[in-house]
C-alpha positions in Angstrom: 48.3 -15.6 36.0 46.4 -18.0 33.9 47.3 -18.7 30.3 44.5 -18.5 27.8 44.4 -21.5 25.5 44.1 -20.6 21.9 41.5 -22.5 19.9 43.3 -22.6 16.6 40.6 -24.6 14.7 37.9 -22.1 15.8 40.1 -19.2 14.8 40.8 -20.6 11.4 37.2 -21.5 10.6 35.9 -18.2 12.0 38.7 -16.2 10.3 38.1 -17.7 6.9 34.3 -17.0 7.1 34.8 -13.5 8.5 37.5 -12.8 5.9 35.3 -13.8 3.0 32.4 -11.7 4.3 34.6 -8.8 5.0 36.3 -9.1 1.6 32.9 -8.8 0.0 32.1 -5.8 2.2 35.4 -4.1 1.1 34.7 -4.8 -2.6 31.3 -3.2 -2.1 32.8 -0.2 -0.3 35.2 0.3 -3.2 32.3 0.4 -5.6 30.8 3.3 -3.6 34.1 5.1 -2.9 36.7 3.9 -5.5 40.2 4.3 -4.0 42.0 4.8 -7.3 41.5 6.7 -10.6 40.8 4.5 -13.6 44.3 5.2 -14.9 45.9 4.1 -11.5 43.6 1.1 -11.4 44.7 -0.2 -14.9 47.3 -2.1 -12.8 45.9 -2.3 -9.3 48.1 -2.8 -6.2 47.7 -6.6 -6.0 48.6 -6.9 -9.7 51.6 -4.5 -9.3 52.9 -6.4 -6.3 52.7 -9.7 -8.1 54.6 -8.1 -11.1 57.2 -6.9 -8.7 57.6 -10.5 -7.5 58.2 -11.6 -11.1 54.7 -12.8 -12.1 54.1 -11.9 -15.7 51.4 -9.4 -16.7 49.6 -12.2 -18.7 48.9 -13.8 -15.3 48.4 -10.7 -13.1 45.8 -9.3 -15.5 44.0 -12.6 -16.2 40.2 -12.2 -16.2 37.0 -14.1 -16.6 33.9 -12.7 -18.3 30.7 -12.2 -16.4 27.7 -10.1 -17.6 29.9 -9.0 -20.6 32.5 -7.5 -18.2 36.1 -8.6 -17.7 36.7 -9.4 -14.0 40.3 -9.6 -12.7 40.2 -12.9 -10.9 43.9 -12.8 -9.9 43.2 -9.5 -8.1 40.2 -11.2 -6.4 42.4 -14.1 -5.3 44.9 -11.6 -3.8 42.1 -9.5 -2.2 40.4 -12.5 -0.5 43.7 -14.0 0.4 44.7 -10.8 2.2 41.3 -10.5 3.9 41.2 -14.1 5.1 44.8 -14.1 6.2 44.3 -11.1 8.4 41.0 -12.3 9.6 42.5 -15.6 10.8 45.4 -13.7 12.5 42.9 -11.4 14.1 40.8 -14.3 15.4 43.9 -16.0 16.8 45.3 -12.8 18.4 42.0 -11.8 19.9 42.0 -15.0 22.0 45.4 -14.1 23.5 45.3 -10.3 23.4 41.7 -9.1 23.6 43.0 -5.5 23.6 43.3 -5.6 19.8 39.5 -5.7 19.7 39.2 -2.2 21.0 37.0 -0.2 18.7 35.5 -3.4 17.5 38.4 -4.0 15.1 38.3 -0.5 13.6 41.6 0.6 15.2 43.3 -2.7 14.1 42.0 -1.9 10.6 43.4 1.6 10.7 46.7 0.0 11.8 46.7 -2.4 8.8 46.0 0.6 6.5 48.9 2.5 8.0 51.3 -0.4 7.9 50.5 -1.3 4.2 49.2 1.8 2.5 51.3 4.4 4.3 54.4 2.2 4.9 55.2 -1.1 3.2 53.6 -0.6 -0.2 55.0 2.9 -0.8 58.4 1.8 0.3 58.3 -1.1 -2.1 57.1 1.2 -5.0 53.9 -0.8 -5.3 51.8 2.4 -4.8 52.8 6.1 -4.7 54.1 7.7 -1.5 51.4 8.9 0.8 51.9 12.6 -0.3 51.4 11.6 -3.9 48.2 9.7 -3.3 44.9 11.7 -3.9 42.9 12.5 -0.8 40.0 10.4 -2.2 42.3 7.3 -2.0 43.1 8.0 1.6 39.4 8.5 2.5 38.4 5.3 0.7 41.2 3.2 2.1 41.2 4.5 5.6 37.4 4.1 6.1 37.3 1.0 4.0 40.0 -0.7 6.2 38.1 0.3 9.3 34.8 -1.1 8.0 36.6 -4.2 6.7 38.1 -5.1 10.1 34.9 -4.1 11.9 33.1 -6.7 9.8 35.8 -9.3 10.6 35.4 -8.5 14.3 31.6 -8.7 14.3 31.4 -11.9 12.2 34.1 -13.5 14.3 32.4 -12.5 17.6 29.1 -13.8 16.4 30.5 -17.1 15.3 32.5 -17.5 18.5 29.5 -16.9 20.6 27.5 -19.4 18.6 30.2 -22.0 19.3 29.8 -21.7 23.1 
């Protein structure tokens, strides 16, 4: 049995690029199918998680102004941090365990949704339990995570093939 050598540098560069692109795709997705009601989004899950970790609301709700709108830059940092972290991990893992790419990343994205939105975050009290979340949230988040990871898979695959 031959051992596949993992190209860490390629995985990190590819993962960061794929994570940024996929993070933008997920933001666009959430504009089309918002996962939360405005009341639930007043403190979104990234903000809530940071507050649970002791970060003050003055930081978690910090914004910048663009086009006369208040944009939550701390939430964006968390959003893109999550996206690029999982994109790098995916790019590393795909080199060793190509089975994770089945479904072009969509199954992996579904697994990430399940792990975080149906498991860890409800258990931590960051978001309501699965049964207390509206069906619209499930539809948006499930499909959004599948499209997000599909984007990571496709961008990563394209960049990897360009590197050969």
